[in-house]
N, C-alpha and C positions, 0 to 999 in steps of 0.2 A: 257252635264253634266250628270254624273251618279246620280241615285236616292240617293245613299249613300252620295254624296257630298252635295245634297240639303236638306237631311233629316237625317243627321248622328246623331244628338243629340237625336231626338225622337226615332230613331231606336235603339240606344244603351240603352236608358232608358227602352224601351219596352223589349228588350232582357233580361236585368237585372231582370225586374219584372216578366217576363214570367217564367224564371228559378226559381226565388225566390218563387213565389206563387204556381207553379205546383209542385215543389219539396216538399214544405211544405204540400200541400194537399196529395200528394202520401205518404209522411211519416206518416200522420195521418191515412191513409187507411191501410198501411202495418203494423203499430204498434199501432192499436187503443187502446188496453188495456194499453200499456205503456204511451201513451199520456193522456188517461183519468186519470191514476194514478198520473202522474206528475202534471197535471193541477189541479186535485183535491187537491193535497197536497199544491200546490202553492196558491190556492184560499181558503184554509180551514178556514181562519178567516175572510171571507168576506160574503156579502149577496148573492154572486153567488155560494157558496159552494155546494148547493144542486141541482144546475142546470147544472153542468159541462158537462155531456153527451149531453144534448140538445144544450148548447152553442157551444160545439165542433163540432156538426153536422152543426150548422149554419155557423161557421167559415170555416169549410171544404167546404161547398157549395159556400160561397163567394170567397174563395181562388181559387177553381177550375174554377168558372165562370169568375173571373177576369183574370186568366191565359189564359183560352181558348179565351176569347174575345180579349185580348191583342195579342195573337198569330194570330188570324184571322185578327185583325186590322193591325198588322205588315205586313201581306201578302197584304192587301189592300193598305197600304202606298207604298209598293214596286212596286205593279203592276199597281196601278191607281192614287196614290197620295191622295186617299180618307182617311180621318182620323176619321170619326165618330165612328166606332167600337172600334178603339184603345182608343178614348176618353172615351167611356162608360166603357171599361175595366179598365182604370186608375181611373175613378170615383168610380167604385166598389172596386178597390184596396184601395183607400183612405178611404172609409167607413169601410172596413175590418181593416185597420190600426187604425182607431179611436176606433173600438170595442176592439182591442188588447190593445191599450193604456189605455182604461178604466179599463180593467182587471188588467193591471200592476199597475196602480195607486191605485186601491182598495186593491191590495195585498201589497201595499207599497214597490214595487220593482221599485225604482226610477231609478236604472241603466238600468233595462230592458225597462222602459218607455223612457229613453233617446235614446236607440237604435232604438226603434220604431219611435221616432221623426226624426231621421236621414232618415229613409225610407220615412216618410211622407213628409219631405222637398223635397227629390228627386221626389216624386210623384207629388207634387204641381208644381215643375219646369217642369215636363213632361206635365202636364195639361196646364200650361201657354204657353209653346212652341206650343203645338198642337192647342191651341185656336188662336194662331197668324197666323196659316197657312190659 
């Protein structure tokens, strides 16, 4: 039986999140000023308004770490069936999504918060499946 047949769900979830988090991180790097301006405006009426660059750096670090760990974890699942690195990547991704959700809720962007909730649900499903292996 091929590795994809036995681990297709977690592989697909990891691929989804690898691209999501790494693309988001690279977008922040390539357009730092635009992202700071956008998020500063988005959070202007919250207690986070004066901390946007610091918070954006933290989110960037978490996104890149999650994406890289999930990519390494995907490799380990495919080559050896080992899941611990992918699990840590998904856990960091979940923490990142919670941080983003807090920002959306404080900004009263409830539609944005719902979008993050969809990602979070998929993340928890991925963690659940990986914990079953």
